[in-house]
C-alpha positions in Angstrom: -85.0 14.0 89.3 -81.4 13.1 89.2 -80.2 11.2 86.1 -79.7 7.5 86.5 -76.9 7.5 84.1 -73.9 9.7 83.7 -72.8 10.5 80.3 -69.1 10.2 79.6 -67.9 11.6 76.4 -64.9 9.8 75.0 -63.5 10.9 71.7 -62.3 8.1 69.5 -60.6 8.7 66.2 -61.1 6.1 63.4 -59.1 6.1 60.3 -59.9 4.0 57.2 -59.2 4.0 53.5 -62.3 6.1 52.9 -62.7 8.6 55.7 -61.5 10.3 58.9 -64.2 10.5 61.5 -64.7 11.5 65.1 -67.7 10.2 66.9 -68.9 9.9 70.6 -69.0 6.7 72.5 -71.5 6.9 75.4 -72.5 5.0 78.4 -75.9 4.5 80.0 -79.0 4.7 77.8 -77.1 5.1 74.6 -74.5 2.4 75.1 -76.4 0.0 72.8 -76.3 2.6 70.0 -72.6 3.0 70.6 -72.1 -0.7 70.0 -74.2 -0.5 66.8 -72.1 2.4 65.7 -68.9 0.5 66.1 -70.4 -2.5 64.2 -71.4 -0.2 61.3 -67.9 1.2 61.1 -66.4 -2.3 61.1 -68.8 -3.1 58.3 -67.7 0.0 56.4 -64.0 -0.9 56.7 -64.7 -4.1 54.7 -66.0 -2.2 51.8 -63.3 -1.6 49.3 -65.2 0.4 46.7 -68.2 2.7 47.0 -68.8 4.1 43.5 -72.1 5.8 44.4 -70.7 7.4 47.5 -73.5 6.0 49.7 -71.2 5.7 52.8 -70.2 9.4 52.7 -72.9 10.3 55.1 -71.4 7.8 57.5 -68.3 10.0 57.8 -70.1 13.2 58.8 -70.2 14.1 62.6 -73.2 16.3 62.0 -75.4 13.4 60.8 -76.9 11.2 63.4 -76.3 7.5 63.0 -80.0 6.7 62.5 -80.0 9.1 59.6 -77.1 7.5 57.7 -77.8 6.2 54.3 -79.3 2.7 54.5 -79.7 2.8 58.3 -83.0 2.7 60.1 -83.4 2.8 63.9 -86.1 1.8 66.3 -88.2 4.9 67.0 -88.2 4.3 70.8 -85.2 2.1 71.6 -82.8 4.1 69.4 -81.2 0.9 68.1 -80.4 -0.1 64.5 -83.1 -2.4 63.2 -82.5 -2.2 59.5 -79.5 -2.1 57.2 -80.5 -1.7 53.6 -77.7 -1.0 51.1 -79.3 -2.9 48.2 -78.3 -2.0 44.6 -75.4 0.3 45.6 -72.7 -1.5 43.6 -70.6 -1.9 46.7 -67.4 -4.0 46.5 -65.7 -5.9 49.3 -66.7 -8.6 51.8 -69.4 -8.8 54.5 -67.8 -8.1 57.9 -68.7 -10.6 60.7 -69.1 -7.5 62.9 -72.6 -7.0 61.3 -73.7 -9.7 63.8 -73.1 -7.1 66.6 -76.2 -5.3 65.4 -78.2 -7.3 67.9 -81.6 -5.6 67.3 -81.3 -6.0 63.5 -84.5 -7.2 61.9 -83.7 -6.5 58.2 -80.4 -7.1 56.5 -80.5 -6.4 52.7 -77.2 -6.2 50.9 -78.6 -7.5 47.5 -77.6 -6.2 44.1 -73.9 -5.4 44.9 -70.5 -7.0 44.1 -69.8 -8.4 47.5 -67.6 -11.5 47.5 -66.2 -14.0 49.9 -68.3 -16.2 52.2 -71.5 -15.6 54.1 -70.4 -14.9 57.8 -71.7 -17.7 60.0 -72.0 -15.1 62.8 -75.2 -13.8 61.1 -76.9 -16.9 62.6 -76.7 -15.1 66.0 -79.1 -12.3 64.9 -82.0 -13.7 66.8 -84.4 -10.9 65.9 -83.6 -11.1 62.1 -86.7 -11.5 60.0 -85.4 -10.7 56.5 -82.0 -11.7 55.1 -81.4 -10.8 51.5 -77.9 -11.3 50.0 -79.0 -12.0 46.4 -77.2 -11.0 43.3 -73.7 -10.8 44.6 -70.5 -12.8 44.1 -70.7 -14.8 47.3 -69.1 -18.3 47.3 -68.9 -21.4 49.5 -71.5 -23.2 51.4 -74.6 -21.8 53.1 -73.8 -21.7 56.8 -75.7 -24.2 58.9 -76.1 -21.4 61.5 -78.6 -19.6 59.3 -81.0 -22.4 60.4 -81.0 -20.9 63.9 -82.8 -17.8 62.8 -86.2 -18.9 64.1 -87.9 -15.6 63.4 -86.7 -15.5 59.8 -89.6 -15.0 57.4 -87.7 -14.0 54.2 -84.5 -15.6 53.0 -83.0 -14.7 49.6 -79.6 -15.9 48.6 -80.2 -16.3 44.9 -77.9 -15.3 42.1 -74.6 -16.0 43.8 -71.9 -18.7 43.4 -72.8 -20.8 46.4 -72.2 -24.5 46.3 -72.4 -27.7 48.4 -75.6 -29.1 49.8 -78.5 -27.1 51.2 -78.3 -27.3 55.0 -81.2 -29.3 56.4 -81.6 -26.8 59.2 -83.1 -24.3 56.7 -86.0 -26.6 56.1 -86.4 -28.1 59.6 -85.6 -25.2 62.0 -86.7 -22.0 60.3 -90.3 -22.7 61.2 -91.5 -19.2 60.4 -90.0 -19.1 56.9 -92.5 -18.0 54.2 -90.1 -17.1 51.4 -87.0 -19.1 50.4 -85.0 -18.2 47.3 -81.7 -20.2 46.7 -82.0 -20.0 42.9 -79.3 -19.5 40.4 -76.4 -20.9 42.4 -74.4 -24.2 42.1 -76.1 -26.0 45.0 -76.0 -29.8 44.9 -77.5 -32.8 46.6 -81.2 -33.5 47.2 -83.8 -31.1 48.5 -83.4 -31.7 52.3 -87.0 -31.8 53.2 -87.5 -34.9 55.4 -90.7 -36.2 56.9 -89.9 -34.5 60.2 -89.4 -31.1 58.6 -92.5 -29.0 58.4 -92.4 -25.5 56.8 -96.1 -24.9 57.5 -96.0 -21.2 56.6 -93.9 -21.6 53.4 -95.5 -19.8 50.4 -92.6 -19.3 48.0 -90.0 -21.9 47.2 -87.5 -21.0 44.5 -84.6 -23.4 43.9 -84.3 -23.1 40.1 -81.0 -23.3 38.2 -78.9 -25.3 40.6 -77.5 -28.9 40.4 -80.1 -30.5 42.6 -80.9 -34.2 42.2 -83.3 -36.8 43.4 -87.1 -36.7 43.6 -89.4 -33.9 44.6 -89.8 -34.6 48.3 -93.3 -35.8 49.2 -93.2 -33.9 52.5 -93.6 -30.8 50.5 -97.3 -31.6 50.8 -97.1 -30.3 54.4 -96.6 -26.8 53.1 -100.2 -26.3 52.3 -99.9 -22.6 51.9 -97.6 -22.8 48.9 -98.3 -20.3 46.1 -95.2 -20.5 44.0 -92.9 -23.5 43.4 -90.0 -23.1 41.0 -87.7 -26.1 40.7 -86.8 -25.9 37.0 -83.3 -26.3 35.5 -82.0 -28.9 37.9 -81.4 -32.6 37.6 -84.5 -33.8 39.6 -85.7 -37.2 38.6 -88.5 -39.7 39.3 -92.2 -39.5 38.5 -94.2 -36.3 38.5 -95.7 -36.2 42.0 -99.4 -37.1 42.3 -99.7 -36.7 46.1 -98.4 -33.2 46.7 -100.3 -30.7 44.7 -103.7 -31.9 45.6 -102.9 -30.5 49.0 -101.8 -27.1 47.8 -105.1 -25.3 46.9 -103.4 -21.8 46.9 -100.8 -22.8 44.2 -100.6 -20.3 41.4 -97.2 -20.9 39.7 -95.6 -24.4 39.2 -92.4 -24.6 37.3 -90.8 -28.0 36.9 -89.2 -27.6 33.4 -85.8 -28.9 32.3 -85.3 -31.7 34.8 -85.4 -35.5 34.2 -88.9 -36.1 35.4 -91.1 -38.8 33.9 -94.8 -39.7 33.7 -96.5 -42.5 35.6 -97.0 -46.0 34.3 -93.6 -46.5 32.7 -93.7 -42.9 31.3 -96.9 -43.3 29.5 -99.6 -41.7 31.7 -99.9 -38.1 32.6 -103.4 -38.5 34.1 -102.3 -39.0 37.8 -100.3 -35.8 37.8 -103.0 -33.7 36.0 -105.7 -35.1 38.2 -103.9 -33.9 41.3 -104.0 -30.4 39.9 -107.8 -30.3 39.8 -107.8 -28.8 43.3 -105.4 -26.1 42.3 -108.2 -23.8 41.1 -105.9 -20.7 41.3 -103.2 -22.2 39.1 -102.1 -19.7 36.5 -98.8 -21.0 35.0 -97.8 -24.6 34.5 -94.3 -25.4 33.0 -93.3 -29.0 32.4 -91.0 -28.3 29.4 -87.8 -30.1 28.6 -88.3 -33.3 30.6 -88.7 -36.8 29.4 -92.5 -36.9 29.8 -94.4 -39.4 27.7 -98.0 -40.2 27.1 -101.0 -38.3 25.8 -102.2 -34.9 27.0 -105.1 -35.9 29.3 -108.6 -34.5 29.0 -108.4 -33.3 32.6 -106.2 -30.5 31.4 -109.5 -28.7 30.5 -110.4 -28.4 34.2 -107.5 -25.8 34.8 -109.8 -23.0 33.8 -107.7 -20.2 35.3 -104.5 -21.3 33.5 -102.8 -18.4 31.7 -99.6 -20.1 30.5 -99.1 -23.7 29.5 -95.6 -25.0 28.7 -95.4 -28.7 27.6 -92.7 -28.3 24.9 -89.6 -30.5 24.4 -91.1 -33.8 25.7 -92.2 -37.0 24.1 -96.0 -36.3 24.2 -97.9 -38.1 21.5 -101.5 -38.4 20.3 -103.9 -35.6 19.3 -104.3 -32.3 20.9 -107.4 -32.8 23.2 -110.4 -30.8 22.0 -111.2 -29.7 25.5 -108.1 -27.7 25.7 -110.5 -25.1 24.3 -111.9 -24.8 27.9 -108.8 -22.9 28.9 -110.5 -19.6 28.1 -108.0 -17.5 30.0 -105.0 -18.9 28.2 -102.6 -16.4 26.7 -99.6 -18.6 26.0 -99.7 -22.2 24.6 -96.5 -24.1 23.8 -96.8 -27.8 22.7 -93.8 -27.6 20.3 -91.1 -30.3 19.9 -93.2 -33.3 20.7 -94.7 -36.1 18.5 -98.3 -34.9 18.6 -100.4 -35.9 15.6 -103.8 -35.3 14.2 -105.1 -31.9 13.2 -105.2 -28.6 15.0 -108.6 -28.5 16.8 -110.9 -25.9 15.3 -112.4 -25.1 18.7 -109.1 -23.3 19.5 -111.0 -20.3 18.3 -112.7 -20.2 21.7 -109.4 -19.1 23.3 -109.9 -15.4 22.6 -107.1 -14.3 24.9 -104.4 -16.3 23.1 -101.4 -14.1 22.3 -98.7 -16.7 21.5 -99.1 -20.2 20.1 -96.3 -22.7 19.5 -97.2 -26.0 17.9 -94.0 -26.4 15.9 -92.0 -29.6 15.2 -94.7 -32.2 15.7 -96.5 -34.5 13.3 -99.7 -32.4 12.9 -101.5 -32.8 9.6 -104.5 -31.5 7.7 -105.1 -27.9 6.8 -104.5 -24.8 8.9 -107.9 -24.1 10.6 -109.5 -20.9 9.6 -110.3 -20.6 13.4 -106.8 -19.4 14.0 -107.7 -16.2 12.0 -110.3 -15.5 14.6 -108.0 -14.9 17.6 -108.0 -11.1 17.9 -105.0 -10.8 20.2 -102.7 -13.3 18.5 -99.2 -11.8 18.2 -97.2 -15.0 17.5 -98.1 -18.1 15.6 -95.5 -20.9 15.0 -96.8 -24.1 13.5 -93.7 -24.8 11.5 -92.1 -28.2 11.1 -95.3 -30.3 10.7 -97.1 -31.9 7.8 -99.8 -29.3 7.3 -101.2 -29.0 3.8 -103.6 -26.8 1.8 -103.4 -23.0 1.5 -102.7 -20.2 3.9 -106.0 -19.0 5.2 -107.1 -15.7 3.7 -108.6 -14.5 7.1 -105.1 -14.2 8.6 -105.6 -10.6 7.4 -107.7 -10.2 10.5 -104.7 -10.8 12.8 -103.8 -7.1 13.0 -101.7 -7.7 16.2 -99.7 -10.5 14.6 -96.0 -9.9 14.8 -94.4 -13.2 14.0 -95.8 -15.8 11.6 -93.8 -19.0 11.1 -95.3 -21.6 8.8 -92.1 -23.0 7.3 -91.3 -26.7 6.8 -94.8 -27.9 6.0 -96.6 -28.9 2.8 -98.5 -25.8 2.1 -99.4 -25.0 -1.5 -101.2 -22.4 -3.5 -100.4 -18.8 -3.8 -99.4 -16.3 -1.2 -102.6 -14.5 -0.1 -102.3 -10.8 -0.8 -104.4 -10.2 2.3 -101.2 -10.9 4.4 -100.3 -7.4 3.5 -102.9 -6.3 6.0 -100.8 -7.7 8.9 -99.2 -4.3 9.3 -97.4 -5.2 12.5 -95.6 -8.3 11.2 -91.9 -8.4 12.1 -91.1 -12.0 11.1 -92.6 -13.9 8.1 -91.2 -17.3 7.4 -93.0 -19.4 4.8 -89.9 -21.3 3.6 -89.8 -25.0 2.7 -93.3 -25.4 1.4 -94.8 -25.8 -2.1 -96.1 -22.3 -2.6 -96.4 -21.0 -6.2 -97.0 -17.8 -8.1 -95.6 -14.4 -7.6 -94.9 -12.4 -4.5 -97.9 -10.1 -4.1 -97.0 -6.5 -4.0 -98.9 -5.9 -0.8 -96.9 -8.6 0.9 -93.6 -7.3 -0.5 -94.5 -3.8 0.8 -94.7 -4.9 4.5 -92.4 -2.2 5.8 -93.1 -3.4 9.4 -90.9 -6.5 8.9 -87.9 -6.0 11.1 -86.2 -9.3 11.7 -86.5 -11.6 8.6 -88.6 -12.4 5.6 -88.0 -16.0 4.3 -89.7 -17.5 1.3 -86.9 -19.8 0.3 -87.4 -23.4 -1.0 -90.7 -22.9 -2.7 -91.8 -22.7 -6.3 -92.3 -19.0 -6.5 -91.6 -17.2 -9.8 -91.5 -13.9 -11.5 -89.3 -11.0 -10.9 -88.2 -9.7 -7.5 -90.7 -7.1 -6.6 -89.5 -3.5 -6.3 -91.8 -3.1 -3.2 -89.2 -5.1 -1.2 -87.2 -1.8 -1.1 -89.7 -0.5 1.4 -88.4 -2.9 4.0 -85.9 -0.5 5.4 -85.8 -2.2 8.8 -85.4 -5.8 7.7 -82.3 -7.7 8.9 -82.5 -10.9 6.8 -84.1 -11.5 3.4 -84.0 -15.0 1.9 -85.6 -15.8 -1.5 -83.3 -18.7 -2.3 -84.2 -21.9 -4.1 -87.2 -20.6 -6.1 -87.8 -19.8 -9.8 -87.3 -16.0 -9.6 -86.0 -14.4 -12.8 -85.1 -11.0 -14.2 -82.6 -8.6 -12.7 -81.8 -7.8 -9.1 -83.5 -4.4 -8.4 -80.9 -1.7 -7.5 -83.6 -0.2 -5.3 -82.9 -3.0 -2.7 -80.1 -0.7 -1.6 -82.8 1.1 0.3 -83.0 -1.9 2.7 -80.3 -0.2 4.8 -80.6 -2.5 7.8 -80.0 -5.7 5.9 -77.3 -8.0 7.4 -78.2 -11.3 5.5 -79.2 -11.5 1.8 -79.7 -14.8 0.0 -81.0 -15.0 -3.6 -79.2 -18.2 -4.5 -80.5 -21.0 -6.7 -82.8 -18.9 -8.9 -82.7 -17.8 -12.5 -81.6 -14.2 -11.9 -79.6 -12.5 -14.6 -77.8 -9.3 -15.4 -75.2 -7.5 -13.3 -75.0 -7.2 -9.6 -76.2 -3.7 -8.6 -73.6 -1.5 -7.0 -76.1 -0.6 -4.3 -76.2 -4.1 -2.9 -72.5 -4.0 -2.1 -73.1 -0.6 -0.5 -75.5 -1.9 2.1 -73.9 -0.5 5.3 -74.5 -3.5 7.6 -74.5 -6.4 5.2 -72.5 -9.4 6.5 -73.7 -12.4 4.4 -74.4 -12.3 0.6 -75.3 -15.5 -1.3 -76.0 -15.1 -5.0 -74.8 -18.6 -6.1 -76.4 -20.7 -8.8 -78.0 -17.9 -10.9 -77.2 -16.4 -14.3 -75.7 -13.2 -13.1 -72.9 -11.6 -15.1 -70.4 -8.8 -15.3 -67.7 -7.7 -13.0 -67.7 -7.4 -9.2 -68.8 -3.9 -8.2 -66.3 -1.9 -6.3 -68.7 -1.5 -3.5 -68.2 -5.1 -2.5 -64.5 -4.6 -2.1 -65.1 -1.4 -0.1 -67.6 -3.0 2.3 -66.3 -3.0 5.9 -69.0 -5.4 7.2 -69.2 -8.2 4.6 -67.9 -11.4 6.0 -69.3 -14.2 3.7 -69.8 -14.0 0.0 -70.8 -16.7 -2.4 -71.2 -16.0 -6.1 -70.4 -19.5 -7.4 -72.0 -20.9 -10.6 -72.9 -17.7 -12.4 -71.3 -15.9 -15.4 -69.3 -13.3 -13.5 -66.1 -12.1 -15.2 -63.1 -9.9 -14.6 -60.5 -9.6 -11.9 -61.4 -10.7 -8.4 -60.1 -8.1 -6.0 -57.8 -8.9 -3.2 -59.1 -6.4 -0.6 -62.0 -6.5 1.9 -64.0 -9.7 2.1 -62.2 -11.2 -0.9 -59.1 -11.6 1.2 -61.0 -14.1 3.4 -62.6 -16.2 0.7 -61.6 -19.5 -0.9 -62.2 -20.8 -4.4 -65.5 -22.4 -3.2 -67.1 -18.9 -3.3 -66.2 -18.5 -7.1 -66.7 -22.0 -8.6 -68.4 -22.1 -12.0 -67.4 -18.6 -13.1 -64.8 -19.3 -15.8 -64.5 -15.6 -16.7 -63.0 -14.7 -13.3 -59.3 -14.5 -12.6 -57.3 -13.5 -9.5 -54.8 -14.6 -6.9 -57.1 -16.9 -4.9 -55.8 -20.4 -4.7 -57.3 -22.6 -7.4 -58.3 -19.6 -9.6 -56.8 -18.8 -13.0 -54.2 -16.0 -12.7 -55.1 -12.9 -14.6 -51.8 -13.2 -16.5 -52.5 -16.8 -17.6 -55.4 -18.1 -19.7 -56.7 -21.4 -18.7 -55.5 -24.5 -20.5 -59.0 -25.3 -21.6 -59.2 -22.0 -23.5 -55.8 -22.4 -25.1 -56.5 -25.9 -26.2 -59.6 -24.6 -28.1 -58.6 -21.2 -29.4 -55.0 -21.8 -30.6 -55.9 -24.4 -33.2 -58.7 -22.3 -34.5 -56.4 -19.3 -34.8 -53.7 -21.3 -36.7 -56.4 -22.5 -39.0 -57.8 -19.1 -39.5 -54.4 -17.6 -40.4 -53.1 -20.4 -42.6 -56.4 -21.3 -44.4 -58.5 -18.2 -44.9 -61.4 -20.1 -46.5 -62.2 -22.0 -43.3 -62.7 -18.6 -41.5 -66.2 -18.5 -43.0 -67.1 -21.9 -41.5 -65.8 -21.3 -38.0 -67.0 -17.8 -37.3 -69.6 -16.2 -39.5 -69.8 -15.2 -43.2 -67.7 -12.1 -42.5 -68.3 -8.6 -43.8 -65.6 -6.9 -45.7 -63.1 -5.0 -43.6 -63.3 -1.2 -43.8 -60.3 0.6 -45.2 -61.8 3.9 -44.1 -61.2 3.0 -40.4 -57.5 2.3 -41.2 -57.2 5.6 -42.9 -58.7 7.4 -39.9 -55.9 6.1 -37.7 -53.0 7.3 -39.9 -53.0 11.1 -39.0 -51.9 10.1 -35.5 -48.8 8.2 -36.6 -45.6 9.0 -38.5 -44.8 6.6 -41.3 -41.5 4.7 -40.9 -39.6 1.7 -42.2 -39.6 -1.3 -40.0 -36.5 -3.6 -39.7 -38.4 -6.5 -41.2 -39.4 -4.7 -44.3 -36.0 -3.2 -44.8 -34.5 -6.6 -44.7 -36.8 -7.8 -47.4 -36.2 -4.8 -49.6 -39.9 -3.6 -49.4 -41.3 -0.2 -48.9 -43.5 -0.7 -45.9 -46.6 1.3 -45.1 -46.7 1.1 -41.4 -47.2 4.2 -39.2 -44.9 4.8 -36.3 -46.0 5.2 -32.6 -43.8 5.7 -29.6 -43.9 3.9 -26.2 -45.0 7.0 -24.5 -47.9 7.5 -26.9 -49.1 3.9 -26.1 -48.7 4.5 -22.4 -50.7 7.7 -22.5 -53.4 6.0 -24.6 -53.8 3.1 -22.2 -53.5 4.9 -18.9 -50.0 3.6 -18.3 -51.3 0.1 -19.2 -53.8 0.3 -16.4 -55.6 -2.9 -15.3 -58.8 -1.0 -15.8 -58.0 -1.1 -19.5 -57.0 -4.7 -19.6 -59.4 -6.6 -22.0 -57.6 -9.9 -22.4 -54.6 -11.9 -21.4 -52.7 -15.0 -22.5 -49.5 -16.8 -21.9 -47.5 -14.6 -24.2 -49.0 -11.2 -23.2 -51.9 -8.9 -22.4 -54.2 -6.8 -24.6 -55.1 -3.3 -23.5 -57.6 -0.9 -24.9 -56.7 2.7 -25.4 -57.8 6.0 -26.9 -55.6 8.3 -29.0 -55.3 12.1 -28.3 -58.3 12.9 -30.5 -60.4 11.1 -27.9 -62.3 9.3 -30.6 -59.9 6.8 -32.2 -59.7 3.7 -30.1 -57.0 1.0 -30.4 -56.0 -2.4 -29.0 -52.4 -2.9 -27.8 -51.0 -6.4 -27.4 -48.0 -6.3 -25.1 -45.8 -9.3 -25.2 -44.7 -10.8 -21.9 -40.9 -11.0 -21.6 -41.1 -13.6 -18.8 -42.5 -16.4 -20.9 -39.3 -18.4 -21.0 -38.9 -17.9 -24.8 -36.8 -15.5 -26.9 -39.2 -12.6 -27.0 -37.4 -10.9 -29.9 -37.7 -14.0 -32.1 -41.3 -14.6 -31.1 -42.2 -11.0 -31.8 -40.5 -11.0 -35.2 -42.1 -14.3 -36.2 -45.6 -13.0 -35.2 -45.1 -9.8 -37.2 -44.0 -11.8 -40.3 -47.0 -14.1 -40.1 -49.5 -11.3 -39.6 -48.1 -8.9 -42.3 -48.3 -11.7 -44.9 -51.8 -12.7 -44.0 -54.3 -11.4 -46.5 -58.1 -11.9 -46.3 -61.0 -9.6 -46.9 -62.5 -10.6 -43.5 -59.2 -10.3 -41.5 -58.3 -6.9 -40.2 -54.6 -6.2 -40.6 -52.2 -5.0 -38.0 -51.8 -1.2 -37.8 -48.2 -1.0 -36.6 -45.7 -2.2 -33.9 -43.7 -0.7 -31.2 -40.3 -2.3 -30.4 -37.7 -1.6 -27.7 -35.2 -4.0 -26.1 -37.5 -4.5 -23.2 -40.9 -3.8 -24.8 -42.7 -5.3 -27.7 -46.2 -4.4 -28.7 -48.7 -4.9 -31.6 -51.2 -2.1 -32.3 -54.6 -3.0 -33.8 -58.0 -1.3 -34.2 -60.2 -1.9 -31.1 -63.2 -4.1 -31.8 -65.9 -3.1 -29.2 -67.7 -6.4 -28.8 -65.2 -8.4 -26.7 -62.9 -11.3 -27.2 -63.2 -13.9 -29.9 -62.3 -16.4 -27.2 -65.4 -15.7 -25.3 -67.6 -16.5 -28.3 -65.7 -19.6 -29.3 -65.1 -21.1 -25.9 -67.8 -19.8 -23.5 -71.5 -19.1 -23.5 -71.4 -15.3 -23.5 -73.8 -13.5 -25.8 -73.5 -10.5 -28.1 -76.7 -8.6 -28.6 -78.5 -11.6 -27.3 -77.0 -13.8 -30.0 -74.8 -16.7 -29.0 -72.3 -18.3 -31.3 -73.1 -22.0 -31.3 -72.0 -24.7 -33.7 -75.5 -25.2 -35.0 -75.6 -21.5 -35.8 -72.1 -21.6 -37.5 -73.3 -24.4 -39.8 -76.5 -22.7 -40.7 -74.8 -19.5 -41.6 -71.9 -21.2 -43.5 -74.4 -23.1 -45.6 -76.3 -19.9 -46.5 -73.4 -17.9 -47.8 -72.5 -14.3 -47.5 -76.1 -13.1 -48.2 -77.3 -14.5 -44.9 -74.7 -12.5 -43.1 -76.5 -9.4 -44.2 -79.3 -10.4 -41.8 -76.9 -10.3 -38.9 -75.6 -7.2 -37.1 -72.8 -6.1 -39.3 -71.3 -4.0 -36.5 -70.2 -7.0 -34.4 -66.5 -7.0 -34.0 -64.4 -9.4 -32.0 -60.9 -8.9 -30.5 -58.7 -12.0 -30.9 -55.4 -12.9 -29.4 -53.2 -10.5 -31.5 -55.7 -10.9 -34.4 -58.9 -8.8 -34.9 -61.8 -10.2 -36.7 -64.5 -8.1 -38.3 -67.9 -9.9 -37.9 
């Protein structure tokens, strides 16, 4: 039989940014496919970036159009019926030429980076059943023409940047629509579902995260097949509807959270709404959080026996938790937090064996924590913080082997921490802060190595030392034991908590030095050790930390030079208050070259008195032991004897050894700050070691920038010291004098500065020099001094005292 159509081959060359292609245009039976082919190429020209190369097959002459990536043809009519390029990361705009695919039933371009507006020409695709343009960058209004798609069953425009009002035609003309998703845009106005509009087949309505206002339209009750309604995160107002959901027996998911909805009866009655849900026997999830709902939780809530999740948080609900909430035996998620509920937690909650997460926080609940909560085998999260709960923590919480997060903070709980909590081996968060707990941290609890996020016991009355078992928490991010009564030293083993980012031990009675391992924690960002009794210098590891951002060591007994590097360059004086032994360049802190006025005002009069009136020395310090001449003689082999200018002027034969500037520089490491043991207005005191590596000296170097004549000051000090004679006052060894350098050399006394004993609360061998002690010793005479440690020696400002 002769052919009805004659095929004419015409070669057309198309050139685009992406490919060069030659394809046939035909007449007769394949003329429709030729039009589809031209429409597809027009579509491809509007794509500016194809990172996955999905359109490469479109440029190959050997590949039939119906075999191109994303293209599906009708098996008989040989026409394009589906274009699915979802999730391909395509960039560009949607070409209006796509409307020339007249047989198209499915258009899915979701999950790309397409921009621009939705072409109104799409409204001419009369056979279109599915239109999905979600998760792109589309802008502008939804075209009214989309309402002409009378066969449309599935419409998804969610996750774009669409604005303006929703066209009424979508709700009134798309009579076949079953699925509508316009969520996560910037659509405004009311939901355009008038009384004349009937979406009888609508099953899914998703309008969440827009700017919609007004009431929930009553005509929604006409959509009796609704299974899923999500209107949350809008600005909807008015009362919760009581005449809609009693006509939606298939409803399974109802999300109305974060709007401005209210209860009936002047925002005091929830019964009308919950009564309307009685017919929703399939309802699984109900979310009403973040509205302005008032009233008590009605007893009718117990009739929603298939409910799996219940969200009523962040409202103004009051009254008790109804006991018949225990009828919700399929419940896995219960959130009643941030309301004003009162009364006790109903013990019958133990009937909810499927519960996995329970939030009752920030209410006015009172009474004890029911033991029934320890009988929920699948419980993974329990948050009952921010209430007025009292009593002890139930021992049977040890049965909650699936528990991952336990938050009991901000209550009135008392008693000791149950060691049985150590059996909760899957715990990731444990927060018991702001209670009235007492006793020590049980070792089993401290050894919970499963804790990954934070462990917070702050603001209780816990005591004892910080347990070494805490070092097993090698995954913990935050550890807070502040505002308790912990004592003892900080265990260096805490350096094993290598994931720590936040550490707070403030407001305790911890003592001793700060372990170097703490500053070496590789991810530590915040360290608060304020208001303790810690002492010593800042470990070098703190300065070297590259992660530390906040440090507070105020109100301790730290001493030494505050570094200028690392986190210290970002801190203010507030981080160091109450540590008089610290010095540095931070604004408000004593400079290391200048002693505080308070110290000068106390120490200088004492020194003058000691030098001019030797008998008072016994009253002000201790009954002093006799100085040792043997120590002086041990120093002499390392010096050459010489005659000083002062002695020559007085016609005396002095007995002072000679030492050069270079010998002093070598002994003190070029006067290194590491050897600096004291400083004052007139100079600094350095410790040093002579070449025999056993003889230790103290070198006071006078500061030439004091504003006074250093030569006269140096000469006067030498004259005073060389004439001072007392059995308890160690004499100067020698001096070193150059035009630009003046120094006194004395024996090094190993037990620190006299200033620290007279003016501060530092201790020597656990003995503090207090005035009561001075008086007791001075009244007992030298014999009592034998009971003291006779090896105590104190380094004064240019004067050394043998205690």
